[in-house]
N, CA, C and O atoms as CSV, one atom per row, in Angstrom:
chain,resi,resn,atom,element,x,y,z
A,1,MET,N,N,38.865,-2.242,25.568
A,1,MET,CA,C,40.349,-2.288,25.343
A,1,MET,C,C,40.941,-3.129,26.228
A,1,MET,O,O,41.805,-3.883,25.782
A,2,PHE,N,N,40.615,-3.178,27.623
A,2,PHE,CA,C,41.304,-4.014,28.539
A,2,PHE,C,C,40.376,-5.085,29.031
A,2,PHE,O,O,40.466,-5.512,30.182
A,3,GLY,N,N,39.448,-5.542,28.140
A,3,GLY,CA,C,38.441,-6.636,28.380
A,3,GLY,C,C,39.264,-7.865,28.837
A,3,GLY,O,O,38.844,-8.552,29.768
A,4,PHE,N,N,40.368,-8.147,28.239
A,4,PHE,CA,C,41.095,-9.406,28.551
A,4,PHE,C,C,41.555,-9.491,29.993
A,4,PHE,O,O,41.867,-10.580,30.476
A,5,LEU,N,N,41.605,-8.326,30.714
A,5,LEU,CA,C,41.936,-8.346,32.221
A,5,LEU,C,C,40.720,-8.569,33.075
A,5,LEU,O,O,40.822,-8.789,34.282
A,6,ASN,N,N,39.540,-8.510,32.431
A,6,ASN,CA,C,38.313,-8.712,33.282
A,6,ASN,C,C,38.372,-9.924,34.168
A,6,ASN,O,O,38.078,-9.778,35.355
A,7,GLY,N,N,38.727,-11.122,33.707
A,7,GLY,CA,C,38.756,-12.290,34.508
A,7,GLY,C,C,39.766,-12.339,35.554
A,7,GLY,O,O,39.645,-13.187,36.438
A,8,TYR,N,N,40.816,-11.475,35.561
A,8,TYR,CA,C,41.756,-11.442,36.567
A,8,TYR,C,C,41.479,-10.588,37.841
A,8,TYR,O,O,42.084,-10.758,38.900
A,9,PHE,N,N,40.534,-9.676,37.646
A,9,PHE,CA,C,40.214,-8.753,38.766
A,9,PHE,C,C,38.808,-8.766,39.187
A,9,PHE,O,O,38.353,-7.886,39.917
A,10,SER,N,N,38.061,-9.817,38.709
A,10,SER,CA,C,36.710,-9.827,39.197
A,10,SER,C,C,36.493,-11.224,39.793
A,10,SER,O,O,37.164,-12.192,39.436
A,11,ASN,N,N,35.464,-11.285,40.777
A,11,ASN,CA,C,35.036,-12.481,41.379
A,11,ASN,C,C,33.645,-12.764,40.903
A,11,ASN,O,O,32.739,-12.014,41.265
A,12,ASP,N,N,33.408,-13.765,40.135
A,12,ASP,CA,C,32.087,-14.192,39.717
A,12,ASP,C,C,31.333,-14.913,40.845
A,12,ASP,O,O,31.775,-15.937,41.366
A,13,LEU,N,N,30.187,-14.337,41.197
A,13,LEU,CA,C,29.460,-14.921,42.192
A,13,LEU,C,C,27.895,-15.078,41.815
A,13,LEU,O,O,27.292,-14.136,41.301
A,14,ALA,N,N,27.299,-16.252,42.079
A,14,ALA,CA,C,25.895,-16.341,41.775
A,14,ALA,C,C,25.203,-16.833,42.936
A,14,ALA,O,O,25.652,-17.823,43.514
A,15,ILE,N,N,24.036,-16.188,43.395
A,15,ILE,CA,C,23.269,-16.662,44.477
A,15,ILE,C,C,21.876,-16.977,44.029
A,15,ILE,O,O,21.264,-16.221,43.275
A,16,ASP,N,N,21.369,-18.106,44.500
A,16,ASP,CA,C,20.053,-18.511,44.183
A,16,ASP,C,C,19.181,-18.590,45.453
A,16,ASP,O,O,19.166,-19.560,46.212
A,17,LEU,N,N,18.455,-17.462,45.600
A,17,LEU,CA,C,17.600,-17.309,46.809
A,17,LEU,C,C,16.384,-18.069,46.658
A,17,LEU,O,O,15.470,-17.639,45.955
A,18,GLY,N,N,16.304,-19.232,47.304
A,18,GLY,CA,C,15.114,-20.094,47.182
A,18,GLY,C,C,14.322,-20.077,48.525
A,18,GLY,O,O,14.879,-19.763,49.577
A,19,THR,N,N,13.037,-20.415,48.459
A,19,THR,CA,C,12.279,-20.469,49.561
A,19,THR,C,C,12.680,-21.528,50.531
A,19,THR,O,O,12.526,-21.369,51.742
A,20,ALA,N,N,13.186,-22.594,50.018
A,20,ALA,CA,C,13.632,-23.685,50.992
A,20,ALA,C,C,15.162,-23.685,51.128
A,20,ALA,O,O,15.655,-23.944,52.225
A,21,ASN,N,N,15.888,-23.424,50.135
A,21,ASN,CA,C,17.350,-23.454,50.249
A,21,ASN,C,C,17.966,-22.274,49.452
A,21,ASN,O,O,17.426,-21.824,48.441
A,22,THR,N,N,19.140,-21.793,49.971
A,22,THR,CA,C,19.850,-20.751,49.285
A,22,THR,C,C,21.116,-21.459,48.785
A,22,THR,O,O,21.774,-22.200,49.515
A,23,LEU,N,N,21.435,-21.191,47.478
A,23,LEU,CA,C,22.645,-21.797,46.831
A,23,LEU,C,C,23.625,-20.612,46.534
A,23,LEU,O,O,23.230,-19.563,46.025
A,24,ILE,N,N,24.928,-20.846,46.885
A,24,ILE,CA,C,25.950,-19.803,46.551
A,24,ILE,C,C,26.954,-20.453,45.680
A,24,ILE,O,O,27.450,-21.499,46.099
A,25,TRP,N,N,27.335,-19.984,44.514
A,25,TRP,CA,C,28.294,-20.525,43.673
A,25,TRP,C,C,29.388,-19.381,43.357
A,25,TRP,O,O,29.046,-18.235,43.063
A,26,VAL,N,N,30.696,-19.783,43.440
A,26,VAL,CA,C,31.827,-18.837,43.110
A,26,VAL,C,C,32.633,-19.522,42.065
A,26,VAL,O,O,32.874,-20.728,42.131
A,27,ARG,N,N,33.058,-18.738,41.079
A,27,ARG,CA,C,33.832,-19.300,39.981
A,27,ARG,C,C,35.005,-20.114,40.517
A,27,ARG,O,O,35.681,-19.645,41.432
A,28,GLY,N,N,35.273,-21.267,40.014
A,28,GLY,CA,C,36.297,-22.144,40.407
A,28,GLY,C,C,35.714,-23.374,41.092
A,28,GLY,O,O,36.473,-24.194,41.608
A,29,GLY,N,N,34.362,-23.535,41.115
A,29,GLY,CA,C,33.689,-24.688,41.579
A,29,GLY,C,C,33.257,-24.647,42.948
A,29,GLY,O,O,32.815,-25.701,43.407
A,30,TYR,N,N,33.300,-23.621,43.700
A,30,TYR,CA,C,32.863,-23.641,45.077
A,30,TYR,C,C,31.403,-23.453,45.047
A,30,TYR,O,O,30.900,-22.521,44.420
A,31,ARG,N,N,30.711,-24.311,45.709
A,31,ARG,CA,C,29.289,-24.197,45.730
A,31,ARG,C,C,28.778,-24.674,47.164
A,31,ARG,O,O,29.260,-25.659,47.725
A,32,THR,N,N,27.881,-23.983,47.645
A,32,THR,CA,C,27.393,-24.241,48.985
A,32,THR,C,C,25.806,-24.082,48.931
A,32,THR,O,O,25.261,-23.188,48.284
A,33,GLY,N,N,25.120,-25.041,49.677
A,33,GLY,CA,C,23.623,-24.924,49.791
A,33,GLY,C,C,23.263,-24.936,51.225
A,33,GLY,O,O,23.723,-25.822,51.945
A,34,ARG,N,N,22.478,-24.023,51.700
A,34,ARG,CA,C,22.071,-23.927,53.034
A,34,ARG,C,C,20.630,-23.744,53.113
A,34,ARG,O,O,20.040,-23.207,52.176
A,35,THR,N,N,19.959,-24.180,54.244
A,35,THR,CA,C,18.534,-23.999,54.422
A,35,THR,C,C,18.183,-22.510,54.632
A,35,THR,O,O,18.901,-21.851,55.384
A,36,SER,N,N,17.156,-21.950,54.035
A,36,SER,CA,C,16.726,-20.555,54.147
A,36,SER,C,C,15.854,-20.305,55.273
A,36,SER,O,O,14.692,-19.917,55.148
A,37,VAL,N,N,16.505,-20.560,56.516
A,37,VAL,CA,C,15.720,-20.293,57.782
A,37,VAL,C,C,16.721,-19.504,58.677
A,37,VAL,O,O,17.926,-19.756,58.706
A,38,VAL,N,N,16.081,-18.471,59.445
A,38,VAL,CA,C,16.808,-17.594,60.318
A,38,VAL,C,C,16.137,-17.638,61.670
A,38,VAL,O,O,14.918,-17.515,61.790
A,39,ALA,N,N,16.978,-17.819,62.708
A,39,ALA,CA,C,16.358,-17.662,64.058
A,39,ALA,C,C,16.865,-16.297,64.568
A,39,ALA,O,O,18.063,-16.017,64.513
A,40,ILE,N,N,15.942,-15.452,65.064
A,40,ILE,CA,C,16.150,-14.180,65.511
A,40,ILE,C,C,15.776,-14.061,67.074
A,40,ILE,O,O,14.697,-14.442,67.529
A,41,ARG,N,N,16.792,-13.491,67.822
A,41,ARG,CA,C,16.498,-13.234,69.254
A,41,ARG,C,C,16.081,-11.860,69.537
A,41,ARG,O,O,16.775,-10.956,69.073
A,42,GLN,N,N,15.098,-11.589,70.198
A,42,GLN,CA,C,14.630,-10.262,70.619
A,42,GLN,C,C,15.182,-9.932,71.916
A,42,GLN,O,O,14.875,-10.609,72.898
A,43,GLU,N,N,15.997,-8.919,72.005
A,43,GLU,CA,C,16.629,-8.562,73.304
A,43,GLU,C,C,15.916,-7.225,73.812
A,43,GLU,O,O,15.637,-6.258,73.102
A,44,GLY,N,N,15.684,-7.356,75.143
A,44,GLY,CA,C,15.097,-6.078,75.786
A,44,GLY,C,C,13.735,-5.845,75.524
A,44,GLY,O,O,13.352,-4.678,75.443
A,45,GLY,N,N,12.898,-6.832,75.371
A,45,GLY,CA,C,11.471,-6.552,75.246
A,45,GLY,C,C,11.016,-6.425,73.811
A,45,GLY,O,O,11.804,-6.585,72.879
A,46,PRO,N,N,9.739,-6.137,73.641
A,46,PRO,CA,C,9.174,-6.030,72.315
A,46,PRO,C,C,9.769,-4.893,71.383
A,46,PRO,O,O,9.687,-4.978,70.157
A,47,ASN,N,N,10.307,-3.943,71.958
A,47,ASN,CA,C,10.833,-2.845,71.125
A,47,ASN,C,C,12.465,-2.834,71.123
A,47,ASN,O,O,13.156,-1.926,70.662
A,48,GLY,N,N,12.906,-3.963,71.701
A,48,GLY,CA,C,14.436,-4.094,71.747
A,48,GLY,C,C,15.056,-4.438,70.421
A,48,GLY,O,O,14.408,-4.551,69.381
A,49,LYS,N,N,16.351,-4.595,70.531
A,49,LYS,CA,C,17.175,-5.010,69.370
A,49,LYS,C,C,16.932,-6.436,68.957
A,49,LYS,O,O,16.741,-7.304,69.808
A,50,LYS,N,N,16.934,-6.699,67.644
A,50,LYS,CA,C,16.835,-8.026,67.093
A,50,LYS,C,C,18.233,-8.449,66.698
A,50,LYS,O,O,18.972,-7.732,66.024
A,51,VAL,N,N,18.569,-9.682,67.163
A,51,VAL,CA,C,19.898,-10.238,66.835
A,51,VAL,C,C,19.819,-11.636,66.231
A,51,VAL,O,O,19.129,-12.510,66.758
A,52,ILE,N,N,20.548,-11.847,65.093
A,52,ILE,CA,C,20.436,-13.170,64.445
A,52,ILE,C,C,21.107,-14.240,65.258
A,52,ILE,O,O,22.325,-14.182,65.426
A,53,GLN,N,N,20.400,-15.202,65.767
A,53,GLN,CA,C,20.886,-16.233,66.584
A,53,GLN,C,C,21.546,-17.370,65.806
A,53,GLN,O,O,22.709,-17.701,66.037
A,54,GLN,N,N,20.804,-17.950,64.903
A,54,GLN,CA,C,21.270,-19.016,64.012
A,54,GLN,C,C,20.842,-18.827,62.573
A,54,GLN,O,O,19.860,-18.137,62.299
A,55,VAL,N,N,21.538,-19.409,61.692
A,55,VAL,CA,C,21.136,-19.460,60.312
A,55,VAL,C,C,21.383,-20.869,59.629
A,55,VAL,O,O,22.338,-21.601,59.891
A,56,GLY,N,N,20.421,-21.129,58.752
A,56,GLY,CA,C,20.615,-22.490,58.141
A,56,GLY,C,C,19.924,-23.629,58.852
A,56,GLY,O,O,18.809,-23.503,59.358
A,57,LEU,N,N,20.605,-24.711,58.869
A,57,LEU,CA,C,20.132,-25.989,59.448
A,57,LEU,C,C,19.822,-25.892,60.903
A,57,LEU,O,O,18.813,-26.406,61.387
A,58,ALA,N,N,20.665,-25.254,61.562
A,58,ALA,CA,C,20.608,-25.025,63.099
A,58,ALA,C,C,19.243,-24.251,63.374
A,58,ALA,O,O,18.517,-24.526,64.329
A,59,ALA,N,N,18.988,-23.319,62.500
A,59,ALA,CA,C,17.672,-22.477,62.769
A,59,ALA,C,C,16.514,-23.264,62.318
A,59,ALA,O,O,15.438,-23.151,62.906
A,60,LYS,N,N,16.677,-24.148,61.197
A,60,LYS,CA,C,15.514,-25.015,60.900
A,60,LYS,C,C,15.088,-25.978,61.991
A,60,LYS,O,O,13.898,-26.254,62.138
A,61,HIS,N,N,16.032,-26.492,62.756
A,61,HIS,CA,C,15.736,-27.304,63.789
A,61,HIS,C,C,15.086,-26.587,64.958
A,61,HIS,O,O,14.553,-27.222,65.868
A,62,MET,N,N,15.127,-25.351,64.932
A,62,MET,CA,C,14.415,-24.489,65.944
A,62,MET,C,C,12.990,-24.159,65.653
A,62,MET,O,O,12.229,-23.724,66.517
A,63,LEU,N,N,12.645,-24.381,64.401
A,63,LEU,CA,C,11.263,-24.072,63.939
A,63,LEU,C,C,10.244,-24.791,64.872
A,63,LEU,O,O,10.267,-26.009,65.047
A,64,GLY,N,N,9.362,-23.964,65.448
A,64,GLY,CA,C,8.331,-24.437,66.373
A,64,GLY,C,C,8.832,-24.925,67.749
A,64,GLY,O,O,8.048,-25.455,68.535
A,65,ARG,N,N,10.080,-24.756,68.028
A,65,ARG,CA,C,10.675,-25.213,69.328
A,65,ARG,C,C,11.351,-24.111,70.070
A,65,ARG,O,O,12.152,-24.449,70.941
A,66,THR,N,N,11.145,-22.842,69.853
A,66,THR,CA,C,11.926,-21.788,70.369
A,66,THR,C,C,11.216,-21.157,71.562
A,66,THR,O,O,9.991,-21.183,71.674
A,67,PRO,N,N,12.031,-20.591,72.448
A,67,PRO,CA,C,11.464,-19.904,73.701
A,67,PRO,C,C,10.825,-18.614,73.186
A,67,PRO,O,O,10.959,-18.273,72.010
A,68,GLY,N,N,10.129,-17.900,74.076
A,68,GLY,CA,C,9.356,-16.715,73.635
A,68,GLY,C,C,10.169,-15.604,73.087
A,68,GLY,O,O,9.606,-14.827,72.316
A,69,ASN,N,N,11.466,-15.418,73.394
A,69,ASN,CA,C,12.328,-14.339,72.818
A,69,ASN,C,C,12.977,-14.631,71.515
A,69,ASN,O,O,13.569,-13.739,70.906
A,70,ILE,N,N,12.882,-15.950,71.025
A,70,ILE,CA,C,13.603,-16.387,69.812
A,70,ILE,C,C,12.437,-16.756,68.757
A,70,ILE,O,O,11.486,-17.462,69.090
A,71,THR,N,N,12.577,-16.261,67.549
A,71,THR,CA,C,11.614,-16.611,66.555
A,71,THR,C,C,12.333,-17.190,65.287
A,71,THR,O,O,13.232,-16.555,64.737
A,72,ALA,N,N,11.933,-18.349,64.864
A,72,ALA,CA,C,12.642,-18.926,63.651
A,72,ALA,C,C,11.719,-18.674,62.508
A,72,ALA,O,O,10.557,-19.078,62.539
A,73,ILE,N,N,12.243,-17.974,61.441
A,73,ILE,CA,C,11.397,-17.657,60.319
A,73,ILE,C,C,12.073,-17.975,59.026
A,73,ILE,O,O,13.276,-18.236,58.992
A,74,ARG,N,N,11.315,-17.958,57.959
A,74,ARG,CA,C,11.854,-18.092,56.577
A,74,ARG,C,C,11.668,-16.676,55.995
A,74,ARG,O,O,10.569,-16.138,55.856
A,75,PRO,N,N,12.867,-16.125,55.665
A,75,PRO,CA,C,12.713,-14.721,55.101
A,75,PRO,C,C,12.255,-14.681,53.657
A,75,PRO,O,O,12.044,-13.575,53.159
A,76,MET,N,N,12.079,-15.781,52.932
A,76,MET,CA,C,11.581,-15.984,51.638
A,76,MET,C,C,10.196,-16.590,51.778
A,76,MET,O,O,10.068,-17.605,52.462
A,77,LYS,N,N,9.152,-16.037,51.177
A,77,LYS,CA,C,7.908,-16.584,51.163
A,77,LYS,C,C,7.369,-16.640,49.743
A,77,LYS,O,O,7.271,-15.604,49.085
A,78,ASP,N,N,7.014,-17.837,49.248
A,78,ASP,CA,C,6.497,-17.998,47.933
A,78,ASP,C,C,7.495,-17.465,46.800
A,78,ASP,O,O,7.057,-16.987,45.753
A,79,GLY,N,N,8.739,-17.568,47.048
A,79,GLY,CA,C,9.762,-17.120,46.100
A,79,GLY,C,C,10.004,-15.609,46.100
A,79,GLY,O,O,10.733,-15.071,45.267
A,80,VAL,N,N,9.367,-14.953,47.062
A,80,VAL,CA,C,9.631,-13.492,47.155
A,80,VAL,C,C,10.258,-13.114,48.518
A,80,VAL,O,O,9.945,-13.729,49.538
A,81,ILE,N,N,11.156,-12.086,48.524
A,81,ILE,CA,C,11.760,-11.716,49.769
A,81,ILE,C,C,10.718,-11.082,50.584
A,81,ILE,O,O,10.097,-10.088,50.207
A,82,ALA,N,N,10.542,-11.651,51.668
A,82,ALA,CA,C,9.524,-11.157,52.683
A,82,ALA,C,C,10.129,-10.146,53.649
A,82,ALA,O,O,9.474,-9.174,54.027
A,83,ASP,N,N,11.355,-10.368,54.040
A,83,ASP,CA,C,12.009,-9.429,54.963
A,83,ASP,C,C,13.456,-9.183,54.439
A,83,ASP,O,O,14.343,-10.035,54.499
A,84,PHE,N,N,13.597,-7.993,53.945
A,84,PHE,CA,C,14.857,-7.563,53.300
A,84,PHE,C,C,16.060,-7.602,54.369
A,84,PHE,O,O,17.142,-8.114,54.081
A,85,THR,N,N,15.809,-7.058,55.548
A,85,THR,CA,C,16.874,-6.888,56.413
A,85,THR,C,C,17.281,-8.320,56.901
A,85,THR,O,O,18.488,-8.542,56.997
A,86,VAL,N,N,16.504,-9.188,57.178
A,86,VAL,CA,C,16.803,-10.526,57.619
A,86,VAL,C,C,17.483,-11.288,56.516
A,86,VAL,O,O,18.457,-11.994,56.775
A,87,THR,N,N,17.019,-11.176,55.319
A,87,THR,CA,C,17.597,-11.885,54.131
A,87,THR,C,C,19.038,-11.360,53.881
A,87,THR,O,O,19.884,-12.159,53.479
A,88,GLU,N,N,19.362,-10.055,54.100
A,88,GLU,CA,C,20.628,-9.453,54.044
A,88,GLU,C,C,21.517,-10.098,55.029
A,88,GLU,O,O,22.590,-10.562,54.642
A,89,GLN,N,N,21.172,-10.167,56.248
A,89,GLN,CA,C,21.949,-10.813,57.365
A,89,GLN,C,C,22.113,-12.153,57.075
A,89,GLN,O,O,23.227,-12.620,57.315
A,90,MET,N,N,21.211,-12.931,56.586
A,90,MET,CA,C,21.421,-14.286,56.261
A,90,MET,C,C,22.461,-14.508,55.194
A,90,MET,O,O,23.299,-15.405,55.283
A,91,LEU,N,N,22.388,-13.694,54.213
A,91,LEU,CA,C,23.440,-13.711,53.083
A,91,LEU,C,C,24.771,-13.432,53.599
A,91,LEU,O,O,25.743,-14.051,53.166
A,92,LYS,N,N,24.881,-12.498,54.538
A,92,LYS,CA,C,26.222,-12.088,55.070
A,92,LYS,C,C,26.802,-13.335,55.881
A,92,LYS,O,O,27.994,-13.632,55.809
A,93,GLN,N,N,25.917,-14.022,56.631
A,93,GLN,CA,C,26.375,-15.189,57.396
A,93,GLN,C,C,26.763,-16.369,56.589
A,93,GLN,O,O,27.701,-17.099,56.908
A,94,LEU,N,N,25.941,-16.563,55.416
A,94,LEU,CA,C,26.117,-17.645,54.453
A,94,LEU,C,C,27.459,-17.349,53.736
A,94,LEU,O,O,28.263,-18.256,53.522
A,95,SER,N,N,27.677,-16.129,53.385
A,95,SER,CA,C,28.888,-15.920,52.515
A,95,SER,C,C,30.221,-16.124,53.459
A,95,SER,O,O,31.310,-16.255,52.899
A,96,GLN,N,N,30.140,-16.148,54.729
A,96,GLN,CA,C,31.380,-16.355,55.546
A,96,GLN,C,C,31.625,-17.830,55.657
A,96,GLN,O,O,32.591,-18.210,56.319
A,97,VAL,N,N,30.836,-18.696,55.066
A,97,VAL,CA,C,31.104,-20.173,55.072
A,97,VAL,C,C,32.317,-20.488,54.290
A,97,VAL,O,O,32.389,-20.070,53.135
A,98,THR,N,N,33.250,-21.162,54.785
A,98,THR,CA,C,34.515,-21.519,54.082
A,98,THR,C,C,34.576,-22.929,53.667
A,98,THR,O,O,35.374,-23.250,52.788
A,99,LYS,N,N,33.782,-23.828,54.235
A,99,LYS,CA,C,33.796,-25.174,53.912
A,99,LYS,C,C,32.706,-25.559,52.902
A,99,LYS,O,O,31.516,-25.569,53.214
A,100,PRO,N,N,33.186,-25.896,51.607
A,100,PRO,CA,C,32.104,-26.265,50.656
A,100,PRO,C,C,31.470,-27.587,50.966
A,100,PRO,O,O,32.078,-28.506,51.515
A,101,VAL,N,N,30.221,-27.638,50.586
A,101,VAL,CA,C,29.375,-28.805,50.726
A,101,VAL,C,C,29.834,-29.877,49.780
A,101,VAL,O,O,29.967,-31.046,50.143
A,102,PHE,N,N,30.078,-29.454,48.542
A,102,PHE,CA,C,30.571,-30.329,47.436
A,102,PHE,C,C,31.134,-29.572,46.334
A,102,PHE,O,O,30.806,-28.396,46.177
A,103,SER,N,N,31.930,-30.133,45.581
A,103,SER,CA,C,32.538,-29.358,44.377
A,103,SER,C,C,32.447,-30.332,43.140
A,103,SER,O,O,32.356,-31.554,43.249
A,104,VAL,N,N,32.481,-29.657,41.984
A,104,VAL,CA,C,32.306,-30.441,40.765
A,104,VAL,C,C,33.655,-30.124,40.019
A,104,VAL,O,O,34.137,-28.993,40.075
A,105,PRO,N,N,34.256,-31.149,39.318
A,105,PRO,CA,C,35.287,-30.901,38.537
A,105,PRO,C,C,35.006,-30.050,37.279
A,105,PRO,O,O,33.889,-30.135,36.767
A,106,ALA,N,N,35.918,-29.256,36.758
A,106,ALA,CA,C,35.641,-28.321,35.704
A,106,ALA,C,C,35.039,-28.944,34.462
A,106,ALA,O,O,34.158,-28.355,33.835
A,107,HIS,N,N,35.499,-30.117,34.104
A,107,HIS,CA,C,34.891,-30.718,32.853
A,107,HIS,C,C,33.952,-31.881,33.035
A,107,HIS,O,O,33.808,-32.734,32.159
A,108,ALA,N,N,33.326,-31.901,34.168
A,108,ALA,CA,C,32.371,-32.869,34.530
A,108,ALA,C,C,30.990,-32.581,33.772
A,108,ALA,O,O,30.654,-31.417,33.551
A,109,SER,N,N,30.273,-33.564,33.416
A,109,SER,CA,C,28.958,-33.269,32.644
A,109,SER,C,C,27.842,-33.940,33.398
A,109,SER,O,O,26.684,-33.858,32.989
């Protein structure tokens, strides 16, 4: 009955979780692509709290170059989510990105 109001009160969002890159698209042409790498800092020893240090390209640069208390990982392995908690945190940080990488006009082909 009120289907015509659907477009006014909803935000369409598409997320492509890839092993190498994560793409986020929002209706209206906003699209961003970030590298699917997360750097995690271990605080207080092996049983301490884990904190997200960096996400995306900055974390990718840390692969293989981190000190003992920081680990750079890819939360997606072979197209499957390997670590749900880290993937969730990665998506939260990526969704806060306000600067689009590129946009496409509505009628471009």
